[in-house]
C-alpha positions as CSV (number, residue, x, y, z in Angstrom):
1,M,-3.1,-34.3,8.4
2,N,-4.3,-30.5,8.8
3,L,-1.7,-28.2,10.9
4,F,-4.6,-26.1,12.1
5,K,-6.4,-29.1,14.2
6,S,-3.2,-31.2,15.2
7,S,-3.3,-31.9,18.8
8,M,0.4,-32.6,18.1
9,L,1.1,-29.1,18.2
10,K,-0.5,-27.3,21.2
11,P,1.5,-24.5,21.4
12,R,4.4,-24.2,24.0
13,F,5.4,-20.4,25.1
14,V,3.5,-19.1,27.2
15,R,4.6,-18.8,31.1
16,K,2.0,-17.0,33.5
17,F,2.0,-15.5,36.6
18,V,-1.6,-16.8,37.7
19,P,-2.8,-17.5,41.5
20,N,-1.2,-21.3,42.6
21,H,-4.4,-22.9,42.9
22,Y,-4.8,-23.0,39.3
23,F,-1.7,-25.6,39.4
24,D,-0.5,-28.0,40.6
25,Q,3.3,-28.3,41.5
26,N,4.4,-30.2,38.3
27,L,2.4,-28.2,35.5
28,K,3.5,-25.5,37.2
29,K,6.7,-26.0,37.2
30,H,6.9,-27.3,33.3
31,L,4.7,-23.8,32.4
32,T,8.0,-21.8,34.3
33,R,10.8,-22.8,33.0
34,H,12.5,-21.6,30.4
35,A,13.4,-23.3,26.8
36,S,13.3,-23.3,23.4
37,T,10.9,-22.4,21.3
38,T,12.1,-24.2,17.9
39,G,10.0,-27.5,18.6
40,Q,10.1,-30.9,17.3
41,N,8.4,-29.8,13.8
42,G,11.6,-28.3,13.5
43,R,9.8,-24.5,13.1
44,Q,10.6,-22.3,15.0
45,T,8.4,-19.7,16.8
46,L,8.5,-16.0,15.1
47,V,6.8,-13.2,17.5
48,I,4.5,-10.7,15.6
49,L,4.0,-7.5,18.2
50,G,1.2,-5.6,16.7
51,T,-1.8,-6.2,13.6
52,G,-1.4,-2.9,11.5
53,W,-0.1,-2.8,8.0
54,G,3.7,-3.7,9.3
55,G,1.9,-6.5,11.0
56,Y,-1.0,-7.5,8.9
57,S,1.3,-7.6,6.5
58,L,3.6,-10.2,7.6
59,L,1.3,-12.4,9.2
60,K,0.0,-12.1,6.0
61,N,2.6,-13.0,3.5
62,I,4.8,-14.9,5.6
63,D,5.2,-18.8,5.0
64,K,3.3,-20.4,8.0
65,K,4.6,-24.2,6.7
66,L,8.1,-22.7,7.5
67,F,7.4,-20.7,11.6
68,D,4.4,-21.3,13.8
69,V,3.3,-18.0,14.0
70,I,2.2,-15.8,17.3
71,V,0.6,-13.0,17.2
72,I,-0.1,-11.2,20.2
73,S,-2.3,-7.6,19.7
74,P,-4.5,-4.9,21.8
75,R,-6.5,-5.6,19.1
76,N,-8.0,-8.3,16.8
77,H,-8.2,-7.3,13.4
78,F,-6.4,-4.7,10.4
79,L,-7.9,-1.3,10.3
80,F,-7.8,-0.5,6.4
81,T,-7.2,3.3,8.3
82,P,-7.1,5.2,4.6
83,L,-11.1,5.1,5.3
84,L,-11.3,5.7,9.0
85,A,-12.7,9.7,8.3
86,S,-15.7,8.4,6.1
87,T,-17.5,6.4,9.1
88,T,-17.1,9.2,11.7
89,V,-19.6,10.6,9.3
90,G,-21.6,7.1,8.8
91,T,-20.3,7.1,4.3
92,L,-18.5,4.1,5.5
93,E,-19.7,1.4,8.5
94,F,-17.4,0.7,10.6
95,R,-17.2,-3.4,9.7
96,S,-17.1,-2.8,6.9
97,I,-13.2,-1.7,6.7
98,I,-11.7,-4.0,9.5
99,E,-11.2,-7.9,9.1
100,P,-11.0,-10.4,12.1
101,V,-7.1,-11.2,12.2
102,R,-8.0,-14.9,12.8
103,N,-9.5,-15.3,9.1
104,T,-5.9,-15.6,8.3
105,K,-6.1,-19.5,9.5
106,F,-3.6,-20.0,12.6
107,R,-2.2,-23.3,12.9
108,D,-3.7,-23.4,16.8
109,D,-5.8,-21.1,18.4
110,H,-3.2,-20.7,21.0
111,H,-1.3,-18.3,18.8
112,F,-3.4,-15.5,18.6
113,Q,-3.4,-13.0,22.2
114,L,-5.6,-10.0,22.9
115,A,-3.2,-8.7,24.5
116,K,-0.1,-6.4,24.6
117,A,3.3,-6.4,24.8
118,V,4.9,-4.3,28.0
119,K,9.0,-5.7,28.2
120,L,11.6,-7.1,26.3
121,H,13.9,-9.4,27.9
122,V,16.9,-9.5,24.9
123,S,19.0,-12.5,26.5
124,K,16.2,-14.7,27.5
125,R,14.4,-14.3,23.8
126,V,10.9,-13.1,25.9
127,V,8.8,-10.6,25.5
128,V,5.9,-9.7,28.6
129,C,3.0,-9.6,27.5
130,Q,-0.7,-8.1,29.3
131,S,-3.6,-8.8,28.6
132,V,-6.4,-6.5,27.8
133,L,-8.7,-8.9,29.0
134,N,-7.6,-10.1,32.7
135,N,-4.6,-7.3,32.7
136,E,-2.7,-10.8,33.2
137,R,1.2,-10.6,32.9
138,Y,2.5,-13.8,30.9
139,E,5.9,-14.3,28.9
140,V,5.5,-15.4,25.3
141,N,9.1,-16.8,23.7
142,Y,10.2,-16.1,20.5
143,D,13.1,-17.5,18.1
144,K,12.4,-14.3,16.0
145,L,10.9,-11.0,17.3
146,V,9.0,-8.5,14.7
147,I,8.8,-5.4,16.6
148,A,5.3,-3.4,14.2
149,V,3.7,-1.7,17.3
150,G,3.2,1.3,15.4
151,A,2.1,4.8,17.3
152,R,0.5,6.8,18.4
153,S,-1.3,10.1,18.5
154,N,1.5,13.1,19.1
155,T,-0.1,15.7,21.6
156,F,3.3,18.3,22.5
157,N,2.2,18.2,25.6
158,V,-0.4,20.6,24.8
159,P,-2.7,21.0,28.6
160,G,-6.7,19.1,28.3
161,V,-5.6,17.8,24.9
162,E,-5.5,13.3,26.2
163,K,-8.7,14.4,28.8
164,H,-11.2,16.6,26.7
165,A,-9.6,16.4,22.6
166,F,-10.5,12.8,20.4
167,F,-8.2,11.3,18.3
168,L,-8.5,9.1,15.4
169,K,-6.8,6.4,14.8
170,E,-8.5,3.2,16.1
171,I,-12.3,2.4,15.3
172,A,-13.2,3.1,19.0
173,H,-11.9,5.9,18.3
174,A,-14.4,7.2,15.2
175,R,-17.4,5.8,16.7
176,A,-16.7,7.9,19.8
177,I,-16.2,10.7,17.4
178,R,-19.5,9.9,15.2
179,N,-22.0,9.8,18.6
180,R,-20.4,13.4,19.9
181,I,-21.7,15.3,16.4
182,L,-24.9,13.4,16.8
183,T,-25.5,14.1,20.8
184,N,-24.8,17.7,20.1
185,F,-27.2,17.8,16.9
186,E,-29.5,17.2,18.8
187,L,-28.8,18.6,22.0
188,S,-29.0,21.3,19.3
189,V,-32.7,21.1,19.0
190,H,-33.0,20.3,22.8
191,P,-35.8,23.4,24.5
192,N,-33.8,25.7,26.7
193,I,-31.0,25.6,24.7
194,A,-29.1,29.6,24.9
195,P,-28.6,30.6,21.3
196,D,-24.3,31.0,22.5
197,E,-24.6,27.2,23.5
198,E,-26.1,26.3,20.6
199,K,-23.8,28.4,18.6
200,R,-20.4,25.9,20.2
201,L,-22.7,23.0,19.7
202,L,-22.0,23.2,16.5
203,H,-18.7,24.3,16.7
204,F,-16.2,21.8,14.9
205,V,-12.2,22.4,15.3
206,I,-9.5,19.8,13.5
207,C,-5.8,20.5,15.1
208,G,-3.9,19.3,12.0
209,G,-4.0,19.5,8.5
210,G,-1.8,16.4,7.9
211,P,-4.5,14.1,5.9
212,T,-6.0,12.4,8.2
213,G,-7.1,16.0,9.2
214,V,-8.1,17.3,6.1
215,E,-10.1,13.8,5.4
216,F,-11.9,14.2,8.5
217,G,-12.7,18.2,7.2
218,A,-13.6,16.6,4.2
219,E,-15.7,14.3,5.7
220,L,-17.6,16.3,7.3
221,Y,-18.1,18.5,4.3
222,D,-20.0,16.4,2.8
223,F,-22.2,15.5,6.2
224,L,-22.8,18.7,6.2
225,R,-24.2,19.5,3.1
226,E,-26.1,16.4,1.9
227,D,-27.0,15.5,5.5
228,V,-27.7,18.0,7.5
229,S,-28.8,20.5,5.5
230,R,-32.3,17.8,5.1
231,L,-32.6,16.3,8.5
232,Y,-31.1,20.0,10.6
233,S,-32.6,22.3,8.5
234,Q,-33.2,24.9,10.8
235,E,-29.7,24.0,12.5
236,K,-27.4,24.0,9.1
237,D,-27.1,28.0,8.3
238,K,-25.2,28.0,12.6
239,V,-22.6,24.7,12.1
240,Q,-18.8,25.8,11.5
241,V,-15.9,24.0,11.2
242,T,-12.3,25.3,11.7
243,L,-9.1,23.6,10.2
244,V,-6.2,24.6,12.8
245,E,-2.8,24.0,11.2
246,P,0.4,26.1,12.4
247,H,2.1,25.0,8.8
248,Q,0.8,24.3,5.6
249,I,-1.8,21.6,4.9
250,L,-0.7,17.9,3.4
251,P,2.3,19.2,3.7
252,S,4.0,15.7,1.7
253,F,2.0,16.9,-1.4
254,D,2.9,19.1,-4.0
255,K,3.5,23.0,-3.5
256,K,-0.2,23.2,-6.7
257,L,-2.0,20.1,-5.1
258,R,-1.7,22.0,-2.1
259,A,-2.8,25.5,-3.3
260,F,-5.8,23.3,-4.6
261,A,-7.1,21.7,-1.8
262,E,-6.5,25.0,0.3
263,K,-8.4,26.9,-2.3
264,K,-10.7,24.1,-1.6
265,I,-11.3,24.4,1.9
266,Q,-11.7,28.4,1.9
267,Q,-14.0,28.8,-0.6
268,R,-16.6,26.4,2.0
269,S,-19.3,28.6,3.2
270,R,-18.9,27.8,7.8
271,F,-15.7,26.1,6.8
272,N,-12.4,28.2,8.5
273,L,-8.6,27.7,7.9
274,I,-6.9,29.0,10.6
275,Q,-3.4,29.0,10.9
276,S,-1.6,29.2,14.1
277,G,-0.7,26.1,16.6
278,V,-2.8,25.7,19.7
279,V,-1.8,26.2,23.3
280,Q,-4.6,24.8,25.5
281,V,-7.5,22.2,25.2
282,E,-10.3,22.7,27.5
283,E,-14.2,21.3,28.1
284,G,-16.0,23.0,25.2
285,S,-13.1,25.7,24.2
286,V,-9.3,25.7,22.2
287,T,-7.2,28.9,22.8
288,L,-4.6,29.2,20.4
289,Q,-1.0,31.3,20.7
290,N,-2.7,34.4,19.9
291,G,-4.8,34.6,22.8
292,T,-7.9,33.6,20.6
293,I,-9.9,31.1,22.6
294,L,-12.8,29.4,19.7
295,P,-16.1,28.4,21.9
296,C,-16.6,24.6,20.1
297,G,-18.4,21.3,21.1
298,L,-15.7,18.7,19.7
299,V,-12.1,18.7,19.3
300,V,-10.6,16.4,16.5
301,W,-5.9,16.1,17.0
302,S,-4.7,15.1,14.6
303,T,-1.2,16.0,14.4
304,G,1.9,14.4,14.2
305,L,3.1,10.6,15.8
306,A,4.0,9.6,19.4
307,P,5.8,6.5,21.0
308,R,4.2,3.5,22.2
309,P,4.8,3.3,26.2
310,F,6.2,-0.3,24.6
311,I,9.2,1.6,22.7
312,E,10.0,3.6,25.3
313,N,10.3,0.9,27.6
314,M,12.9,-0.3,25.5
315,E,16.8,0.4,26.6
316,Q,17.5,0.4,22.5
317,P,18.7,3.2,20.2
318,K,16.4,4.7,19.6
319,S,16.0,8.2,16.7
320,Q,15.0,12.0,17.6
321,Q,11.3,10.6,17.2
322,K,11.5,8.2,19.8
323,Q,11.3,5.1,16.9
324,L,13.9,2.4,17.4
325,V,17.0,3.0,15.4
326,V,17.1,-0.3,12.6
327,D,19.7,-1.2,9.2
328,G,18.7,-2.1,6.2
329,F,16.9,-5.1,7.6
330,L,14.9,-3.9,9.5
331,K,17.2,-5.5,12.5
332,V,16.8,-3.9,15.2
333,Q,20.9,-1.7,16.2
334,S,21.9,-3.1,19.1
335,I,20.4,-7.4,19.2
336,T,24.0,-8.9,18.7
337,D,21.7,-12.0,17.9
338,G,19.9,-10.5,15.2
339,N,16.8,-12.0,15.4
340,V,14.4,-8.6,16.3
341,Y,12.8,-7.1,14.1
342,A,11.5,-3.8,13.8
343,L,8.7,-2.3,10.5
344,G,6.4,1.2,10.6
345,D,6.0,3.7,12.5
346,C,7.8,2.5,15.3
347,A,10.8,2.5,13.6
348,Y,13.7,4.0,11.8
349,I,16.3,2.9,9.1
350,E,19.7,5.5,10.0
351,E,21.5,4.8,5.9
352,N,17.5,5.9,4.4
353,P,14.5,7.5,6.9
354,L,11.2,6.6,5.7
355,A,8.1,8.4,5.7
356,C,5.3,6.5,8.5
357,T,2.5,5.7,5.8
358,A,0.7,3.1,5.3
359,Q,2.6,2.4,2.7
360,V,5.7,1.8,3.4
361,A,4.7,-0.2,6.6
362,E,3.1,-2.6,4.0
363,R,5.8,-3.3,1.9
364,Q,8.1,-4.0,5.2
365,G,5.9,-6.6,5.8
366,R,6.1,-8.0,2.6
367,Y,9.6,-7.5,2.9
368,L,10.7,-9.3,6.3
369,A,8.1,-12.4,5.4
370,K,10.4,-12.5,1.8
371,Q,13.8,-12.4,3.9
372,F,12.6,-14.8,6.4
373,A,11.9,-17.6,4.3
374,Q,15.1,-16.7,1.8
375,E,17.0,-17.4,5.3
376,L,15.8,-20.5,6.6
377,K,16.1,-22.0,2.5
378,Q,19.8,-20.8,3.7
379,H,19.7,-18.0,0.0
380,P,23.0,-16.6,-1.1
381,E,21.2,-13.3,-1.0
382,L,19.8,-11.2,1.4
383,K,18.8,-7.5,-0.6
384,P,18.7,-4.7,2.6
385,F,15.2,-3.5,2.1
386,S,14.3,-0.8,-0.4
387,W,11.0,1.0,-1.5
388,R,9.4,3.1,-4.2
389,S,6.8,4.9,-3.2
390,A,3.7,4.1,-5.6
391,G,1.5,7.0,-4.8
392,M,-0.6,9.6,-2.7
393,L,-4.2,10.1,-2.3
394,A,-6.1,12.9,-0.6
395,Y,-9.5,13.8,-0.4
396,V,-11.3,16.5,0.1
397,G,-14.9,17.2,0.6
398,D,-16.9,17.9,-2.7
399,Y,-16.6,14.8,-4.8
400,Q,-12.7,15.6,-5.5
401,A,-9.0,14.4,-4.6
402,L,-6.0,15.0,-4.8
403,A,-3.5,12.2,-6.1
404,E,0.6,12.3,-6.9
405,F,2.0,10.1,-8.4
406,E,6.7,10.1,-9.7
407,T,5.8,11.2,-12.7
408,S,2.1,13.1,-12.6
409,K,-0.3,15.0,-10.7
410,F,-3.6,14.9,-10.8
411,R,-7.0,17.2,-8.8
412,G,-10.2,17.3,-8.7
413,F,-13.7,15.0,-9.1
414,M,-12.0,12.5,-11.9
415,T,-9.2,11.9,-9.2
416,W,-12.0,11.5,-6.6
417,V,-12.5,8.5,-9.3
418,L,-9.4,6.4,-9.1
419,W,-9.4,7.6,-5.5
420,R,-12.2,5.4,-4.3
421,S,-11.1,2.9,-6.9
422,A,-7.4,3.0,-5.7
423,Y,-8.1,2.1,-1.8
424,L,-11.6,0.0,-3.1
425,T,-9.0,-2.9,-4.7
426,M,-6.0,-2.6,-1.4
427,L,-8.7,-3.7,0.7
428,G,-7.8,-6.8,3.0
429,S,-10.5,-9.1,1.6
430,F,-13.4,-9.5,-0.9
431,R,-15.7,-9.6,2.0
432,L,-14.6,-6.2,2.5
433,R,-14.7,-5.6,-1.2
434,L,-17.9,-5.9,-1.6
435,Q,-19.2,-4.6,1.7
436,V,-17.7,-0.9,0.9
437,P,-19.5,0.0,-2.2
438,F,-22.8,-0.9,-1.2
439,D,-22.6,1.2,1.0
440,W,-20.9,4.1,-0.4
441,M,-24.0,3.4,-3.5
442,R,-26.5,3.6,0.4
443,A,-25.2,6.6,1.9
444,F,-25.7,8.2,-1.5
445,V,-29.7,7.1,-2.2
446,F,-30.8,6.9,1.3
447,G,-28.8,9.6,2.9
448,R,-26.0,8.5,6.0
449,D,-26.9,7.1,9.3
450,T,-27.4,9.1,11.9
451,S,-28.7,6.1,14.4
452,K,-27.3,6.7,17.3
453,F,-25.8,4.2,19.8
């Protein structure tokens, strides 16, 4: 029997709040009563919140013969974030680094909901969700719940960041940055543009020296060196890029690798590295702690992580960084039934704190998939989550990259080859593994796409 098309497996997990005229009284009563989500088929309902690294990893690895897997997420795709910076300047196209979630094959069409979780009722085993399409609220019942909502960019309450800066965590962010860059270049060649305004438009400020900020700066540098010099030859000497970081760039890397990255950045003309904090972002400028005002045409903000509203509103214990505290088995503490889990950037293992990286979240997703299967099969030994780093990679521009593994460290051109090769093998599907090399080759031969749309 085809489980994906069987009419016998229609879901019974949704309780909608909609106007009365849509339903007769019997149907409305059926939708609003609370019942066990375990159906006659014996499968439990596993609800996954989020389609980031952790949630998507769990979704791909879970045995769907054992569970009815329901995914709630405000986006319907998985995003390969390590290559997101490459899309901001046209090195890669947006669709080359995203994989539609429905390609994982759900048992029922209704098992994916384009919505966000807004509240959790632990005693009822219910998640309140809100559609991102029409803002309707409804409830989803679960037997097991995995919270993998990730985190958002931390503004540190700096005035003007939310309104005037660009973040870089989603495809929509990358597209907005790409359009702003191209808009600024086109505006700079308009007649009647004053020299000071032209200089401001072509000054790009990056706040945050972590991997995202450094890699965006690297991609922007390559774009300026290889494409702007060809397409905007009279503007190329007026472009400035400033990377602002109050401490040190790439803090998770070895000291020698950080020094190599700093040296490469400082050697570049029209590329500045400023060690300072930001106290205000305005439309057209950034103010630093020492009072310096940097007129600019684009501000990209990449400085740490903050909890999403769903996590903030939960009453369960949280870490100092406002992450949900979980035990070694990724179970959320203080929820006594043991059926609510959290992983990735929104989770904090009290006994063994881990970095908020894609690598950790992906491993945790695989771990939970294996653990859930063992629990149902009454496996006698359930081991807590353990993790060993597979290494770190970062691109610093000009075909140079950094790589740090447990016993070795590399830098330079061959490391850039390793960087591209490693990420190519990690892409989520064969389709992406074909598209990404094609984009790389196209950009190398014909230049980056500068179409504004």
